[in-house]
C-alpha positions in Angstrom: 20.0 3.7 -7.5 21.4 5.9 -10.2 20.3 9.4 -11.0 22.2 9.6 -14.4 25.2 8.4 -16.3 27.4 10.5 -18.6 29.8 9.4 -21.3 32.5 11.7 -22.8 32.4 12.4 -26.5 34.7 14.4 -28.8 31.9 16.3 -30.6 28.4 16.5 -29.1 26.6 17.3 -32.4 28.3 14.3 -34.1 27.5 12.0 -31.2 23.9 13.2 -31.2 23.5 12.0 -34.9 24.3 8.5 -33.5 22.4 8.6 -30.2 19.2 10.3 -31.5 18.1 7.3 -33.7 19.7 4.6 -31.5 17.9 5.6 -28.3 14.7 6.4 -30.2 14.7 2.6 -31.1 14.3 2.0 -27.3 11.7 4.7 -26.8 14.1 7.4 -25.4 14.5 10.9 -26.6 16.5 14.1 -26.2 15.1 15.8 -23.0 17.9 18.4 -22.3 20.1 20.2 -24.7 23.1 22.3 -23.6 24.9 22.3 -27.0 27.6 22.5 -27.8 28.6 21.1 -24.3 26.1 18.3 -23.6 22.8 16.6 -24.5 20.7 14.5 -22.1 18.3 11.7 -23.0 15.5 10.1 -21.1 11.8 9.3 -21.2 10.4 12.6 -19.8 11.2 16.2 -20.5 13.5 17.7 -17.9 14.6 14.3 -16.5 17.7 13.3 -18.4 19.2 10.0 -17.3 21.9 9.5 -19.9 24.2 12.3 -21.0 26.7 12.7 -23.8 29.1 15.6 -23.3 32.5 17.1 -23.6 34.8 16.3 -20.6 34.8 19.1 -18.0 38.6 19.2 -17.8 38.7 20.2 -21.6 40.9 17.1 -22.3 40.0 14.8 -25.2 37.3 12.3 -24.3 38.6 8.8 -23.7 36.9 5.4 -23.2 36.7 3.7 -19.8 38.2 0.2 -20.1 35.7 -2.2 -18.5 32.9 0.4 -18.6 29.7 0.1 -20.5 26.2 1.6 -20.3 23.2 -0.7 -20.5 19.8 0.6 -21.6 16.5 -1.0 -20.8 14.6 -2.4 -23.8 10.9 -3.2 -23.6 11.0 -6.1 -26.2 13.4 -8.2 -28.2 12.3 -6.3 -31.3 13.5 -3.0 -29.6 16.9 -4.7 -28.9 17.1 -5.7 -32.5 16.2 -2.2 -33.7 18.7 -0.6 -31.3 21.5 -2.8 -32.8 20.4 -2.1 -36.4 20.1 1.7 -35.8 23.5 1.7 -34.1 25.2 0.0 -37.1 23.4 2.2 -39.6 24.5 5.4 -37.6 28.2 4.4 -37.8 28.6 2.3 -34.6 30.4 -1.0 -34.6 29.2 -4.4 -33.5 30.3 -5.8 -30.2 27.7 -8.5 -29.8 24.8 -9.5 -32.0 21.2 -9.3 -30.5 20.4 -12.6 -28.8 20.1 -14.5 -25.5 22.9 -14.2 -23.0 22.4 -17.3 -20.7 25.6 -16.4 -18.8 23.8 -13.2 -17.6 20.6 -15.0 -16.6 17.9 -17.3 -18.1 15.7 -14.5 -19.4 18.5 -12.1 -20.6 18.4 -10.8 -24.2 20.8 -8.1 -25.3 23.0 -6.5 -28.0 26.3 -4.6 -27.6 27.7 -1.9 -29.8 30.5 0.7 -29.7 29.4 4.3 -30.4 31.3 6.8 -32.6 33.8 7.5 -29.8 34.3 3.9 -28.7 32.0 3.9 -25.7 30.5 0.4 -25.2 26.7 0.6 -25.1 24.1 -2.2 -24.6 20.4 -2.7 -25.0 19.0 -5.3 -22.7 15.7 -7.0 -22.0 15.1 -9.2 -19.0 11.7 -10.8 -19.7 9.1 -10.3 -17.0 6.3 -12.6 -16.0 2.7 -11.2 -15.6 2.4 -9.5 -12.3 6.0 -8.3 -12.3 9.3 -9.7 -11.3 11.8 -11.6 -13.4 11.3 -15.3 -13.9 12.8 -17.1 -11.0 13.6 -20.7 -10.4 12.3 -22.4 -7.2 15.9 -22.4 -6.0 16.2 -18.6 -6.5 12.9 -18.1 -4.7 14.1 -20.1 -1.7 17.4 -18.2 -1.6 15.5 -14.8 -1.7 13.2 -16.0 1.1 16.2 -17.1 3.2 17.9 -13.7 2.7 14.7 -11.8 3.7 14.4 -14.0 6.8 18.0 -13.3 7.7 17.5 -9.6 7.3 14.4 -9.6 9.5 16.4 -11.6 12.2 19.3 -9.2 12.0 16.9 -6.2 12.4 15.4 -7.9 15.5 12.1 -8.6 13.9 10.3 -11.9 14.3 10.6 -14.4 11.5 7.7 -14.5 9.1 5.5 -17.5 9.0 4.4 -19.1 5.7 1.5 -17.9 3.7 -2.0 -19.3 4.1 -4.0 -20.0 7.2 -1.0 -21.0 9.4 0.8 -17.8 8.5 -2.3 -15.7 9.3 -2.7 -17.3 12.7 0.9 -16.7 13.5 0.6 -13.0 12.5 -2.5 -12.6 14.7 -0.7 -14.1 17.7 2.3 -11.8 17.3 0.1 -8.6 17.2 -1.1 -7.4 20.6 -4.9 -7.1 21.0 -5.6 -9.7 18.4 -6.3 -12.7 20.7 -9.7 -13.7 22.2 -9.0 -12.4 25.7 -8.1 -9.0 24.5 -11.1 -8.8 22.2 -13.5 -9.8 25.1 -11.9 -7.3 27.4 -12.3 -4.6 24.8 -16.0 -5.4 24.2 -16.6 -5.4 28.0 -15.0 -2.0 28.3 -17.1 -0.6 25.5 -20.3 -2.1 27.0 -19.4 -0.6 30.4 -18.8 2.8 28.8 -22.2 2.8 27.1 -24.0 1.7 30.3 -22.2 4.3 32.4 
């Protein structure tokens, strides 16, 4: 959904001494440098997703109340290293690394304030093999109900269950998939070959 996020800082070079090691702990690096005005971070060169910079209106940078930026971590160890690097680089603690059951059963995160008071987080939502976050049977049923409602609202037929019954239902809803249509198609081909 988002292309990038920017936070205002008072001094880009000073802020970079904080963000270089903190984001490196999560596997991110400097990928764009427009010093002294702004620096961009990301995973690939030329594709900055997080920017630190001086405000365009030349006013002093201020912190957004209720705003924070959450970075994806690939492991609990990365969350822990992020928090440790942030404190070492002069940031302040706003939440020790650990589980956050209020945010979900598989949520693990740490919160800090950067040198300018911006609230920043590293978060891990554990994944199960094959992708997707761990979901309870209730969450799976709710997601399925939402998808069915979306199909109905779009004028599409409801999907049948998986397995043989679902496959039979799919065949019936597709034209040309029943026995009569197949026989007619074969007869047409046979006639064309003979003629």
